[in-house]
PDB file with SEQRES, HELIX, SHEET and CRYST1 records, atoms N, CA, C and O in Angstrom:
SEQRES   1 A   87  UNK UNK UNK UNK UNK UNK UNK UNK UNK UNK UNK UNK UNK          
SEQRES   2 A   87  UNK UNK UNK UNK UNK UNK UNK UNK UNK UNK UNK UNK UNK          
SEQRES   3 A   87  UNK UNK UNK UNK UNK UNK UNK UNK UNK UNK UNK UNK UNK          
SEQRES   4 A   87  UNK UNK UNK UNK UNK UNK UNK UNK UNK UNK UNK UNK UNK          
SEQRES   5 A   87  UNK UNK UNK UNK UNK UNK UNK UNK UNK UNK UNK UNK UNK          
SEQRES   6 A   87  UNK UNK UNK UNK UNK UNK UNK UNK UNK UNK UNK UNK UNK          
SEQRES   7 A   87  UNK UNK UNK UNK UNK UNK UNK UNK UNK                          
HELIX    1 AA1 UNK A    6  UNK A   20  1                                  15    
HELIX    2 AA2 UNK A   23  UNK A   25  5                                   3    
HELIX    3 AA3 UNK A   35  UNK A   48  1                                  14    
HELIX    4 AA4 UNK A   57  UNK A   79  1                                  23    
CRYST1    1.000    1.000    1.000  90.00  90.00  90.00 P 1           1          
ATOM      1  N   UNK A   1     -82.152  14.976 171.804  1.00  0.00           N  
ATOM      2  CA  UNK A   1     -82.779  15.862 170.766  1.00  0.00           C  
ATOM      3  C   UNK A   1     -82.025  17.206 170.840  1.00  0.00           C  
ATOM      4  O   UNK A   1     -81.740  17.714 171.924  1.00  0.00           O  
ATOM      5  N   UNK A   2     -81.731  17.730 169.730  1.00  0.00           N  
ATOM      6  CA  UNK A   2     -81.028  18.992 169.650  1.00  0.00           C  
ATOM      7  C   UNK A   2     -82.017  20.109 169.130  1.00  0.00           C  
ATOM      8  O   UNK A   2     -82.657  19.931 168.093  1.00  0.00           O  
ATOM      9  N   UNK A   3     -82.117  21.185 169.827  1.00  0.00           N  
ATOM     10  CA  UNK A   3     -83.021  22.229 169.423  1.00  0.00           C  
ATOM     11  C   UNK A   3     -82.235  23.371 168.773  1.00  0.00           C  
ATOM     12  O   UNK A   3     -81.235  23.860 169.299  1.00  0.00           O  
ATOM     13  N   UNK A   4     -82.726  23.755 167.640  1.00  0.00           N  
ATOM     14  CA  UNK A   4     -82.157  24.942 166.955  1.00  0.00           C  
ATOM     15  C   UNK A   4     -83.135  26.120 167.119  1.00  0.00           C  
ATOM     16  O   UNK A   4     -84.351  25.944 167.042  1.00  0.00           O  
ATOM     17  N   UNK A   5     -82.579  27.322 167.347  1.00  0.00           N  
ATOM     18  CA  UNK A   5     -83.462  28.478 167.382  1.00  0.00           C  
ATOM     19  C   UNK A   5     -83.925  28.814 165.953  1.00  0.00           C  
ATOM     20  O   UNK A   5     -83.423  28.283 164.962  1.00  0.00           O  
ATOM     21  N   UNK A   6     -84.882  29.699 165.904  1.00  0.00           N  
ATOM     22  CA  UNK A   6     -85.398  30.067 164.576  1.00  0.00           C  
ATOM     23  C   UNK A   6     -84.276  30.713 163.735  1.00  0.00           C  
ATOM     24  O   UNK A   6     -84.134  30.433 162.545  1.00  0.00           O  
ATOM     25  N   UNK A   7     -83.501  31.566 164.376  1.00  0.00           N  
ATOM     26  CA  UNK A   7     -82.368  32.184 163.651  1.00  0.00           C  
ATOM     27  C   UNK A   7     -81.337  31.168 163.144  1.00  0.00           C  
ATOM     28  O   UNK A   7     -80.818  31.295 162.035  1.00  0.00           O  
ATOM     29  N   UNK A   8     -81.055  30.173 163.965  1.00  0.00           N  
ATOM     30  CA  UNK A   8     -80.138  29.117 163.572  1.00  0.00           C  
ATOM     31  C   UNK A   8     -80.750  28.320 162.371  1.00  0.00           C  
ATOM     32  O   UNK A   8     -80.031  27.988 161.428  1.00  0.00           O  
ATOM     33  N   UNK A   9     -81.983  28.038 162.408  1.00  0.00           N  
ATOM     34  CA  UNK A   9     -82.642  27.282 161.344  1.00  0.00           C  
ATOM     35  C   UNK A   9     -82.604  28.063 160.059  1.00  0.00           C  
ATOM     36  O   UNK A   9     -82.328  27.496 159.002  1.00  0.00           O  
ATOM     37  N   UNK A  10     -82.876  29.355 160.122  1.00  0.00           N  
ATOM     38  CA  UNK A  10     -82.855  30.192 158.915  1.00  0.00           C  
ATOM     39  C   UNK A  10     -81.437  30.255 158.357  1.00  0.00           C  
ATOM     40  O   UNK A  10     -81.226  30.205 157.145  1.00  0.00           O  
ATOM     41  N   UNK A  11     -80.496  30.363 159.245  1.00  0.00           N  
ATOM     42  CA  UNK A  11     -79.020  30.460 158.822  1.00  0.00           C  
ATOM     43  C   UNK A  11     -78.655  29.160 158.190  1.00  0.00           C  
ATOM     44  O   UNK A  11     -77.957  29.172 157.176  1.00  0.00           O  
ATOM     45  N   UNK A  12     -79.070  28.041 158.709  1.00  0.00           N  
ATOM     46  CA  UNK A  12     -78.797  26.697 158.157  1.00  0.00           C  
ATOM     47  C   UNK A  12     -79.327  26.636 156.736  1.00  0.00           C  
ATOM     48  O   UNK A  12     -78.621  26.152 155.851  1.00  0.00           O  
ATOM     49  N   UNK A  13     -80.551  27.112 156.479  1.00  0.00           N  
ATOM     50  CA  UNK A  13     -81.116  27.109 155.159  1.00  0.00           C  
ATOM     51  C   UNK A  13     -80.372  27.975 154.166  1.00  0.00           C  
ATOM     52  O   UNK A  13     -80.115  27.584 153.028  1.00  0.00           O  
ATOM     53  N   UNK A  14     -80.026  29.201 154.650  1.00  0.00           N  
ATOM     54  CA  UNK A  14     -79.218  30.103 153.826  1.00  0.00           C  
ATOM     55  C   UNK A  14     -77.886  29.473 153.449  1.00  0.00           C  
ATOM     56  O   UNK A  14     -77.482  29.525 152.287  1.00  0.00           O  
ATOM     57  N   UNK A  15     -77.225  28.900 154.387  1.00  0.00           N  
ATOM     58  CA  UNK A  15     -75.921  28.242 154.119  1.00  0.00           C  
ATOM     59  C   UNK A  15     -76.126  27.068 153.122  1.00  0.00           C  
ATOM     60  O   UNK A  15     -75.329  26.880 152.203  1.00  0.00           O  
ATOM     61  N   UNK A  16     -77.169  26.315 153.319  1.00  0.00           N  
ATOM     62  CA  UNK A  16     -77.390  25.194 152.407  1.00  0.00           C  
ATOM     63  C   UNK A  16     -77.593  25.675 150.982  1.00  0.00           C  
ATOM     64  O   UNK A  16     -77.069  25.053 150.059  1.00  0.00           O  
ATOM     65  N   UNK A  17     -78.329  26.752 150.763  1.00  0.00           N  
ATOM     66  CA  UNK A  17     -78.549  27.326 149.407  1.00  0.00           C  
ATOM     67  C   UNK A  17     -77.160  27.797 148.868  1.00  0.00           C  
ATOM     68  O   UNK A  17     -76.840  27.586 147.698  1.00  0.00           O  
ATOM     69  N   UNK A  18     -76.377  28.415 149.717  1.00  0.00           N  
ATOM     70  CA  UNK A  18     -75.049  28.920 149.271  1.00  0.00           C  
ATOM     71  C   UNK A  18     -74.177  27.777 148.816  1.00  0.00           C  
ATOM     72  O   UNK A  18     -73.603  27.836 147.729  1.00  0.00           O  
ATOM     73  N   UNK A  19     -74.059  26.711 149.640  1.00  0.00           N  
ATOM     74  CA  UNK A  19     -73.199  25.597 149.304  1.00  0.00           C  
ATOM     75  C   UNK A  19     -73.797  24.793 148.080  1.00  0.00           C  
ATOM     76  O   UNK A  19     -73.054  24.299 147.232  1.00  0.00           O  
ATOM     77  N   UNK A  20     -75.090  24.692 148.030  1.00  0.00           N  
ATOM     78  CA  UNK A  20     -75.700  23.921 146.936  1.00  0.00           C  
ATOM     79  C   UNK A  20     -75.563  24.587 145.596  1.00  0.00           C  
ATOM     80  O   UNK A  20     -75.661  23.917 144.568  1.00  0.00           O  
ATOM     81  N   UNK A  21     -75.342  25.858 145.571  1.00  0.00           N  
ATOM     82  CA  UNK A  21     -75.111  26.644 144.345  1.00  0.00           C  
ATOM     83  C   UNK A  21     -73.887  26.162 143.525  1.00  0.00           C  
ATOM     84  O   UNK A  21     -73.824  26.320 142.306  1.00  0.00           O  
ATOM     85  N   UNK A  22     -72.947  25.582 144.239  1.00  0.00           N  
ATOM     86  CA  UNK A  22     -71.770  25.051 143.575  1.00  0.00           C  
ATOM     87  C   UNK A  22     -71.953  23.557 143.294  1.00  0.00           C  
ATOM     88  O   UNK A  22     -72.025  22.749 144.220  1.00  0.00           O  
ATOM     89  N   UNK A  23     -72.027  23.197 142.000  1.00  0.00           N  
ATOM     90  CA  UNK A  23     -72.247  21.776 141.644  1.00  0.00           C  
ATOM     91  C   UNK A  23     -71.249  20.799 142.237  1.00  0.00           C  
ATOM     92  O   UNK A  23     -71.562  19.620 142.407  1.00  0.00           O  
ATOM     93  N   UNK A  24     -70.071  21.265 142.548  1.00  0.00           N  
ATOM     94  CA  UNK A  24     -69.034  20.355 143.135  1.00  0.00           C  
ATOM     95  C   UNK A  24     -69.398  19.921 144.568  1.00  0.00           C  
ATOM     96  O   UNK A  24     -68.856  18.947 145.091  1.00  0.00           O  
ATOM     97  N   UNK A  25     -70.332  20.671 145.192  1.00  0.00           N  
ATOM     98  CA  UNK A  25     -70.696  20.412 146.547  1.00  0.00           C  
ATOM     99  C   UNK A  25     -71.886  19.430 146.681  1.00  0.00           C  
ATOM    100  O   UNK A  25     -72.215  18.992 147.783  1.00  0.00           O  
ATOM    101  N   UNK A  26     -72.508  19.102 145.567  1.00  0.00           N  
ATOM    102  CA  UNK A  26     -73.765  18.318 145.583  1.00  0.00           C  
ATOM    103  C   UNK A  26     -73.576  16.917 145.109  1.00  0.00           C  
ATOM    104  O   UNK A  26     -72.876  16.675 144.125  1.00  0.00           O  
ATOM    105  N   UNK A  27     -74.187  15.989 145.790  1.00  0.00           N  
ATOM    106  CA  UNK A  27     -74.088  14.566 145.370  1.00  0.00           C  
ATOM    107  C   UNK A  27     -74.830  14.348 144.066  1.00  0.00           C  
ATOM    108  O   UNK A  27     -75.550  15.226 143.592  1.00  0.00           O  
ATOM    109  N   UNK A  28     -74.646  13.156 143.485  1.00  0.00           N  
ATOM    110  CA  UNK A  28     -75.166  12.840 142.159  1.00  0.00           C  
ATOM    111  C   UNK A  28     -76.751  13.032 142.078  1.00  0.00           C  
ATOM    112  O   UNK A  28     -77.281  13.384 141.024  1.00  0.00           O  
ATOM    113  N   UNK A  29     -77.440  12.795 143.181  1.00  0.00           N  
ATOM    114  CA  UNK A  29     -78.872  12.974 143.105  1.00  0.00           C  
ATOM    115  C   UNK A  29     -79.300  14.420 143.174  1.00  0.00           C  
ATOM    116  O   UNK A  29     -80.486  14.704 143.006  1.00  0.00           O  
ATOM    117  N   UNK A  30     -78.383  15.357 143.415  1.00  0.00           N  
ATOM    118  CA  UNK A  30     -78.671  16.737 143.360  1.00  0.00           C  
ATOM    119  C   UNK A  30     -79.345  17.307 144.596  1.00  0.00           C  
ATOM    120  O   UNK A  30     -79.739  18.473 144.571  1.00  0.00           O  
ATOM    121  N   UNK A  31     -79.496  16.570 145.648  1.00  0.00           N  
ATOM    122  CA  UNK A  31     -80.203  17.049 146.862  1.00  0.00           C  
ATOM    123  C   UNK A  31     -79.193  17.217 148.022  1.00  0.00           C  
ATOM    124  O   UNK A  31     -79.138  18.275 148.649  1.00  0.00           O  
ATOM    125  N   UNK A  32     -78.432  16.209 148.288  1.00  0.00           N  
ATOM    126  CA  UNK A  32     -77.542  16.176 149.450  1.00  0.00           C  
ATOM    127  C   UNK A  32     -76.209  16.837 149.166  1.00  0.00           C  
ATOM    128  O   UNK A  32     -75.732  16.824 148.031  1.00  0.00           O  
ATOM    129  N   UNK A  33     -75.596  17.426 150.214  1.00  0.00           N  
ATOM    130  CA  UNK A  33     -74.291  17.970 150.096  1.00  0.00           C  
ATOM    131  C   UNK A  33     -73.216  16.876 150.344  1.00  0.00           C  
ATOM    132  O   UNK A  33     -73.391  15.958 151.145  1.00  0.00           O  
ATOM    133  N   UNK A  34     -72.115  17.035 149.616  1.00  0.00           N  
ATOM    134  CA  UNK A  34     -71.003  16.098 149.826  1.00  0.00           C  
ATOM    135  C   UNK A  34     -70.395  16.397 151.181  1.00  0.00           C  
ATOM    136  O   UNK A  34     -70.650  17.444 151.776  1.00  0.00           O  
ATOM    137  N   UNK A  35     -69.576  15.449 151.666  1.00  0.00           N  
ATOM    138  CA  UNK A  35     -68.999  15.540 152.999  1.00  0.00           C  
ATOM    139  C   UNK A  35     -68.247  16.838 153.229  1.00  0.00           C  
ATOM    140  O   UNK A  35     -68.444  17.492 154.254  1.00  0.00           O  
ATOM    141  N   UNK A  36     -67.380  17.226 152.285  1.00  0.00           N  
ATOM    142  CA  UNK A  36     -66.614  18.441 152.483  1.00  0.00           C  
ATOM    143  C   UNK A  36     -67.514  19.684 152.636  1.00  0.00           C  
ATOM    144  O   UNK A  36     -67.200  20.595 153.403  1.00  0.00           O  
ATOM    145  N   UNK A  37     -68.615  19.707 151.909  1.00  0.00           N  
ATOM    146  CA  UNK A  37     -69.567  20.849 151.992  1.00  0.00           C  
ATOM    147  C   UNK A  37     -70.330  20.780 153.287  1.00  0.00           C  
ATOM    148  O   UNK A  37     -70.620  21.821 153.876  1.00  0.00           O  
ATOM    149  N   UNK A  38     -70.671  19.586 153.759  1.00  0.00           N  
ATOM    150  CA  UNK A  38     -71.324  19.466 155.064  1.00  0.00           C  
ATOM    151  C   UNK A  38     -70.432  19.941 156.197  1.00  0.00           C  
ATOM    152  O   UNK A  38     -70.897  20.616 157.116  1.00  0.00           O  
ATOM    153  N   UNK A  39     -69.139  19.589 156.138  1.00  0.00           N  
ATOM    154  CA  UNK A  39     -68.193  20.053 157.105  1.00  0.00           C  
ATOM    155  C   UNK A  39     -68.085  21.591 157.072  1.00  0.00           C  
ATOM    156  O   UNK A  39     -68.051  22.234 158.121  1.00  0.00           O  
ATOM    157  N   UNK A  40     -68.030  22.169 155.872  1.00  0.00           N  
ATOM    158  CA  UNK A  40     -67.925  23.648 155.748  1.00  0.00           C  
ATOM    159  C   UNK A  40     -69.194  24.305 156.307  1.00  0.00           C  
ATOM    160  O   UNK A  40     -69.130  25.332 156.983  1.00  0.00           O  
ATOM    161  N   UNK A  41     -70.341  23.696 156.012  1.00  0.00           N  
ATOM    162  CA  UNK A  41     -71.611  24.248 156.482  1.00  0.00           C  
ATOM    163  C   UNK A  41     -71.600  24.209 158.004  1.00  0.00           C  
ATOM    164  O   UNK A  41     -72.014  25.180 158.637  1.00  0.00           O  
ATOM    165  N   UNK A  42     -71.138  23.117 158.614  1.00  0.00           N  
ATOM    166  CA  UNK A  42     -71.064  23.038 160.051  1.00  0.00           C  
ATOM    167  C   UNK A  42     -70.180  24.110 160.673  1.00  0.00           C  
ATOM    168  O   UNK A  42     -70.534  24.760 161.657  1.00  0.00           O  
ATOM    169  N   UNK A  43     -69.016  24.262 160.055  1.00  0.00           N  
ATOM    170  CA  UNK A  43     -68.086  25.238 160.528  1.00  0.00           C  
ATOM    171  C   UNK A  43     -68.699  26.673 160.407  1.00  0.00           C  
ATOM    172  O   UNK A  43     -68.526  27.503 161.299  1.00  0.00           O  
ATOM    173  N   UNK A  44     -69.391  26.929 159.324  1.00  0.00           N  
ATOM    174  CA  UNK A  44     -70.010  28.242 159.134  1.00  0.00           C  
ATOM    175  C   UNK A  44     -71.138  28.447 160.157  1.00  0.00           C  
ATOM    176  O   UNK A  44     -71.281  29.559 160.665  1.00  0.00           O  
ATOM    177  N   UNK A  45     -71.961  27.403 160.487  1.00  0.00           N  
ATOM    178  CA  UNK A  45     -72.938  27.492 161.544  1.00  0.00           C  
ATOM    179  C   UNK A  45     -72.288  27.875 162.853  1.00  0.00           C  
ATOM    180  O   UNK A  45     -72.739  28.790 163.542  1.00  0.00           O  
ATOM    181  N   UNK A  46     -71.227  27.171 163.190  1.00  0.00           N  
ATOM    182  CA  UNK A  46     -70.549  27.410 164.504  1.00  0.00           C  
ATOM    183  C   UNK A  46     -69.941  28.779 164.517  1.00  0.00           C  
ATOM    184  O   UNK A  46     -69.893  29.391 165.584  1.00  0.00           O  
ATOM    185  N   UNK A  47     -69.470  29.312 163.408  1.00  0.00           N  
ATOM    186  CA  UNK A  47     -68.898  30.647 163.347  1.00  0.00           C  
ATOM    187  C   UNK A  47     -69.971  31.715 163.524  1.00  0.00           C  
ATOM    188  O   UNK A  47     -69.728  32.766 164.119  1.00  0.00           O  
ATOM    189  N   UNK A  48     -71.200  31.421 162.982  1.00  0.00           N  
ATOM    190  CA  UNK A  48     -72.305  32.355 163.006  1.00  0.00           C  
ATOM    191  C   UNK A  48     -72.919  32.535 164.403  1.00  0.00           C  
ATOM    192  O   UNK A  48     -73.419  33.604 164.753  1.00  0.00           O  
ATOM    193  N   UNK A  49     -72.862  31.463 165.175  1.00  0.00           N  
ATOM    194  CA  UNK A  49     -73.532  31.498 166.492  1.00  0.00           C  
ATOM    195  C   UNK A  49     -72.560  30.989 167.574  1.00  0.00           C  
ATOM    196  O   UNK A  49     -72.154  29.827 167.562  1.00  0.00           O  
ATOM    197  N   UNK A  50     -72.199  31.882 168.505  1.00  0.00           N  
ATOM    198  CA  UNK A  50     -71.321  31.461 169.601  1.00  0.00           C  
ATOM    199  C   UNK A  50     -72.169  30.634 170.543  1.00  0.00           C  
ATOM    200  O   UNK A  50     -73.138  31.101 171.141  1.00  0.00           O  
ATOM    201  N   UNK A  51     -71.760  29.403 170.643  1.00  0.00           N  
ATOM    202  CA  UNK A  51     -72.449  28.449 171.535  1.00  0.00           C  
ATOM    203  C   UNK A  51     -71.427  27.839 172.527  1.00  0.00           C  
ATOM    204  O   UNK A  51     -70.232  27.755 172.245  1.00  0.00           O  
ATOM    205  N   UNK A  52     -71.915  27.447 173.617  1.00  0.00           N  
ATOM    206  CA  UNK A  52     -71.029  26.814 174.639  1.00  0.00           C  
ATOM    207  C   UNK A  52     -70.452  25.540 174.044  1.00  0.00           C  
ATOM    208  O   UNK A  52     -69.258  25.275 174.183  1.00  0.00           O  
ATOM    209  N   UNK A  53     -71.294  24.747 173.381  1.00  0.00           N  
ATOM    210  CA  UNK A  53     -70.836  23.527 172.760  1.00  0.00           C  
ATOM    211  C   UNK A  53     -71.130  23.645 171.273  1.00  0.00           C  
ATOM    212  O   UNK A  53     -72.296  23.817 170.919  1.00  0.00           O  
ATOM    213  N   UNK A  54     -70.164  23.564 170.391  1.00  0.00           N  
ATOM    214  CA  UNK A  54     -70.403  23.711 168.946  1.00  0.00           C  
ATOM    215  C   UNK A  54     -71.207  22.584 168.335  1.00  0.00           C  
ATOM    216  O   UNK A  54     -71.171  21.440 168.788  1.00  0.00           O  
ATOM    217  N   UNK A  55     -71.941  22.948 167.280  1.00  0.00           N  
ATOM    218  CA  UNK A  55     -72.737  21.941 166.588  1.00  0.00           C  
ATOM    219  C   UNK A  55     -71.756  20.894 166.003  1.00  0.00           C  
ATOM    220  O   UNK A  55     -70.637  21.230 165.614  1.00  0.00           O  
ATOM    221  N   UNK A  56     -72.204  19.616 165.949  1.00  0.00           N  
ATOM    222  CA  UNK A  56     -71.455  18.632 165.225  1.00  0.00           C  
ATOM    223  C   UNK A  56     -72.045  18.471 163.858  1.00  0.00           C  
ATOM    224  O   UNK A  56     -73.188  18.872 163.638  1.00  0.00           O  
ATOM    225  N   UNK A  57     -71.321  17.906 162.934  1.00  0.00           N  
ATOM    226  CA  UNK A  57     -71.778  17.651 161.576  1.00  0.00           C  
ATOM    227  C   UNK A  57     -72.997  16.790 161.639  1.00  0.00           C  
ATOM    228  O   UNK A  57     -73.944  17.025 160.888  1.00  0.00           O  
ATOM    229  N   UNK A  58     -73.022  15.846 162.461  1.00  0.00           N  
ATOM    230  CA  UNK A  58     -74.154  14.913 162.657  1.00  0.00           C  
ATOM    231  C   UNK A  58     -75.443  15.668 163.040  1.00  0.00           C  
ATOM    232  O   UNK A  58     -76.506  15.443 162.460  1.00  0.00           O  
ATOM    233  N   UNK A  59     -75.321  16.559 164.022  1.00  0.00           N  
ATOM    234  CA  UNK A  59     -76.466  17.306 164.508  1.00  0.00           C  
ATOM    235  C   UNK A  59     -77.034  18.248 163.400  1.00  0.00           C  
ATOM    236  O   UNK A  59     -78.246  18.423 163.279  1.00  0.00           O  
ATOM    237  N   UNK A  60     -76.132  18.831 162.620  1.00  0.00           N  
ATOM    238  CA  UNK A  60     -76.581  19.721 161.550  1.00  0.00           C  
ATOM    239  C   UNK A  60     -77.254  18.922 160.462  1.00  0.00           C  
ATOM    240  O   UNK A  60     -78.264  19.342 159.897  1.00  0.00           O  
ATOM    241  N   UNK A  61     -76.674  17.741 160.166  1.00  0.00           N  
ATOM    242  CA  UNK A  61     -77.309  16.894 159.099  1.00  0.00           C  
ATOM    243  C   UNK A  61     -78.628  16.355 159.515  1.00  0.00           C  
ATOM    244  O   UNK A  61     -79.533  16.270 158.684  1.00  0.00           O  
ATOM    245  N   UNK A  62     -78.795  15.985 160.748  1.00  0.00           N  
ATOM    246  CA  UNK A  62     -80.088  15.502 161.232  1.00  0.00           C  
ATOM    247  C   UNK A  62     -81.095  16.618 161.231  1.00  0.00           C  
ATOM    248  O   UNK A  62     -82.239  16.371 160.850  1.00  0.00           O  
ATOM    249  N   UNK A  63     -80.759  17.841 161.630  1.00  0.00           N  
ATOM    250  CA  UNK A  63     -81.655  18.974 161.574  1.00  0.00           C  
ATOM    251  C   UNK A  63     -82.073  19.216 160.166  1.00  0.00           C  
ATOM    252  O   UNK A  63     -83.263  19.394 159.908  1.00  0.00           O  
ATOM    253  N   UNK A  64     -81.152  19.232 159.236  1.00  0.00           N  
ATOM    254  CA  UNK A  64     -81.479  19.460 157.825  1.00  0.00           C  
ATOM    255  C   UNK A  64     -82.429  18.394 157.285  1.00  0.00           C  
ATOM    256  O   UNK A  64     -83.388  18.694 156.573  1.00  0.00           O  
ATOM    257  N   UNK A  65     -82.139  17.145 157.641  1.00  0.00           N  
ATOM    258  CA  UNK A  65     -82.996  16.020 157.233  1.00  0.00           C  
ATOM    259  C   UNK A  65     -84.437  16.217 157.728  1.00  0.00           C  
ATOM    260  O   UNK A  65     -85.405  16.018 156.994  1.00  0.00           O  
ATOM    261  N   UNK A  66     -84.535  16.606 158.973  1.00  0.00           N  
ATOM    262  CA  UNK A  66     -85.870  16.865 159.566  1.00  0.00           C  
ATOM    263  C   UNK A  66     -86.603  18.034 158.865  1.00  0.00           C  
ATOM    264  O   UNK A  66     -87.811  17.984 158.637  1.00  0.00           O  
ATOM    265  N   UNK A  67     -85.833  19.075 158.537  1.00  0.00           N  
ATOM    266  CA  UNK A  67     -86.436  20.186 157.777  1.00  0.00           C  
ATOM    267  C   UNK A  67     -86.975  19.732 156.459  1.00  0.00           C  
ATOM    268  O   UNK A  67     -88.055  20.158 156.049  1.00  0.00           O  
ATOM    269  N   UNK A  68     -86.252  18.878 155.787  1.00  0.00           N  
ATOM    270  CA  UNK A  68     -86.688  18.400 154.423  1.00  0.00           C  
ATOM    271  C   UNK A  68     -87.961  17.593 154.630  1.00  0.00           C  
ATOM    272  O   UNK A  68     -88.899  17.735 153.846  1.00  0.00           O  
ATOM    273  N   UNK A  69     -88.028  16.745 155.667  1.00  0.00           N  
ATOM    274  CA  UNK A  69     -89.228  15.919 155.882  1.00  0.00           C  
ATOM    275  C   UNK A  69     -90.434  16.789 156.225  1.00  0.00           C  
ATOM    276  O   UNK A  69     -91.541  16.505 155.767  1.00  0.00           O  
ATOM    277  N   UNK A  70     -90.245  17.848 157.027  1.00  0.00           N  
ATOM    278  CA  UNK A  70     -91.296  18.769 157.383  1.00  0.00           C  
ATOM    279  C   UNK A  70     -91.814  19.466 156.087  1.00  0.00           C  
ATOM    280  O   UNK A  70     -93.016  19.612 155.863  1.00  0.00           O  
ATOM    281  N   UNK A  71     -90.853  19.874 155.276  1.00  0.00           N  
ATOM    282  CA  UNK A  71     -91.216  20.557 154.011  1.00  0.00           C  
ATOM    283  C   UNK A  71     -92.111  19.675 153.135  1.00  0.00           C  
ATOM    284  O   UNK A  71     -93.144  20.121 152.636  1.00  0.00           O  
ATOM    285  N   UNK A  72     -91.700  18.422 152.960  1.00  0.00           N  
ATOM    286  CA  UNK A  72     -92.475  17.431 152.193  1.00  0.00           C  
ATOM    287  C   UNK A  72     -93.846  17.289 152.782  1.00  0.00           C  
ATOM    288  O   UNK A  72     -94.823  17.260 152.034  1.00  0.00           O  
ATOM    289  N   UNK A  73     -93.968  17.200 154.049  1.00  0.00           N  
ATOM    290  CA  UNK A  73     -95.269  17.077 154.711  1.00  0.00           C  
ATOM    291  C   UNK A  73     -96.122  18.316 154.440  1.00  0.00           C  
ATOM    292  O   UNK A  73     -97.309  18.214 154.129  1.00  0.00           O  
ATOM    293  N   UNK A  74     -95.491  19.489 154.564  1.00  0.00           N  
ATOM    294  CA  UNK A  74     -96.239  20.703 154.371  1.00  0.00           C  
ATOM    295  C   UNK A  74     -96.740  20.783 152.886  1.00  0.00           C  
ATOM    296  O   UNK A  74     -97.883  21.170 152.647  1.00  0.00           O  
ATOM    297  N   UNK A  75     -95.917  20.432 151.943  1.00  0.00           N  
ATOM    298  CA  UNK A  75     -96.274  20.446 150.499  1.00  0.00           C  
ATOM    299  C   UNK A  75     -97.450  19.452 150.327  1.00  0.00           C  
ATOM    300  O   UNK A  75     -98.401  19.779 149.617  1.00  0.00           O  
ATOM    301  N   UNK A  76     -97.422  18.300 150.925  1.00  0.00           N  
ATOM    302  CA  UNK A  76     -98.460  17.327 150.778  1.00  0.00           C  
ATOM    303  C   UNK A  76     -99.775  17.860 151.362  1.00  0.00           C  
ATOM    304  O   UNK A  76    -100.832  17.776 150.737  1.00  0.00           O  
ATOM    305  N   UNK A  77     -99.674  18.420 152.599  1.00  0.00           N  
ATOM    306  CA  UNK A  77    -100.858  18.991 153.209  1.00  0.00           C  
ATOM    307  C   UNK A  77    -101.466  20.110 152.358  1.00  0.00           C  
ATOM    308  O   UNK A  77    -102.685  20.235 152.236  1.00  0.00           O  
ATOM    309  N   UNK A  78    -100.579  20.914 151.779  1.00  0.00           N  
ATOM    310  CA  UNK A  78    -101.078  22.045 151.006  1.00  0.00           C  
ATOM    311  C   UNK A  78    -101.820  21.507 149.712  1.00  0.00           C  
ATOM    312  O   UNK A  78    -102.700  22.180 149.174  1.00  0.00           O  
ATOM    313  N   UNK A  79    -101.453  20.343 149.265  1.00  0.00           N  
ATOM    314  CA  UNK A  79    -102.100  19.861 148.011  1.00  0.00           C  
ATOM    315  C   UNK A  79    -103.465  19.170 148.291  1.00  0.00           C  
ATOM    316  O   UNK A  79    -104.205  18.829 147.368  1.00  0.00           O  
ATOM    317  N   UNK A  80    -103.764  18.979 149.586  1.00  0.00           N  
ATOM    318  CA  UNK A  80    -105.039  18.304 149.944  1.00  0.00           C  
ATOM    319  C   UNK A  80    -106.171  19.365 149.942  1.00  0.00           C  
ATOM    320  O   UNK A  80    -106.009  20.481 150.436  1.00  0.00           O  
ATOM    321  N   UNK A  81    -107.319  18.961 149.362  1.00  0.00           N  
ATOM    322  CA  UNK A  81    -108.436  19.890 149.324  1.00  0.00           C  
ATOM    323  C   UNK A  81    -108.892  20.248 150.749  1.00  0.00           C  
ATOM    324  O   UNK A  81    -108.918  19.406 151.648  1.00  0.00           O  
ATOM    325  N   UNK A  82    -109.240  21.498 150.912  1.00  0.00           N  
ATOM    326  CA  UNK A  82    -109.731  21.955 152.198  1.00  0.00           C  
ATOM    327  C   UNK A  82    -108.641  22.395 153.178  1.00  0.00           C  
ATOM    328  O   UNK A  82    -108.961  22.832 154.283  1.00  0.00           O  
ATOM    329  N   UNK A  83    -107.374  22.291 152.805  1.00  0.00           N  
ATOM    330  CA  UNK A  83    -106.313  22.664 153.676  1.00  0.00           C  
ATOM    331  C   UNK A  83    -105.995  24.150 153.427  1.00  0.00           C  
ATOM    332  O   UNK A  83    -105.797  24.576 152.290  1.00  0.00           O  
ATOM    333  N   UNK A  84    -105.952  24.900 154.491  1.00  0.00           N  
ATOM    334  CA  UNK A  84    -105.542  26.325 154.403  1.00  0.00           C  
ATOM    335  C   UNK A  84    -104.186  26.473 155.023  1.00  0.00           C  
ATOM    336  O   UNK A  84    -103.981  26.163 156.197  1.00  0.00           O  
ATOM    337  N   UNK A  85    -103.247  26.956 154.212  1.00  0.00           N  
ATOM    338  CA  UNK A  85    -101.843  27.112 154.724  1.00  0.00           C  
ATOM    339  C   UNK A  85    -101.678  28.580 155.103  1.00  0.00           C  
ATOM    340  O   UNK A  85    -101.967  29.476 154.309  1.00  0.00           O  
ATOM    341  N   UNK A  86    -101.212  28.810 156.323  1.00  0.00           N  
ATOM    342  CA  UNK A  86    -100.977  30.216 156.773  1.00  0.00           C  
ATOM    343  C   UNK A  86     -99.546  30.311 157.149  1.00  0.00           C  
ATOM    344  O   UNK A  86     -99.020  29.504 157.915  1.00  0.00           O  
ATOM    345  N   UNK A  87     -98.907  31.331 156.587  1.00  0.00           N  
ATOM    346  CA  UNK A  87     -97.525  31.638 156.968  1.00  0.00           C  
ATOM    347  C   UNK A  87     -96.552  30.745 156.405  1.00  0.00           C  
ATOM    348  O   UNK A  87     -95.356  30.900 156.651  1.00  0.00           O  
TER     349      UNK A  87                                                      
END                                                                             
């Protein structure tokens, strides 16, 4: 399991938005980044944070996939009556 700090997670999301803004970087379904964009995103993550061992494209992709799943769960929970979302 690979742990990202809060700052790394926020940077990952910022970079995703940046790369996703260019239609050439997005797959046909409009959600996932194409391979060249994922590689650039990984390089940008590694440039942003000096780490002993750099992130791999696979680690960054898995983290982003997990973030998407958590977001979907949060949206679902928020839609349930009686759920109070804080923060």
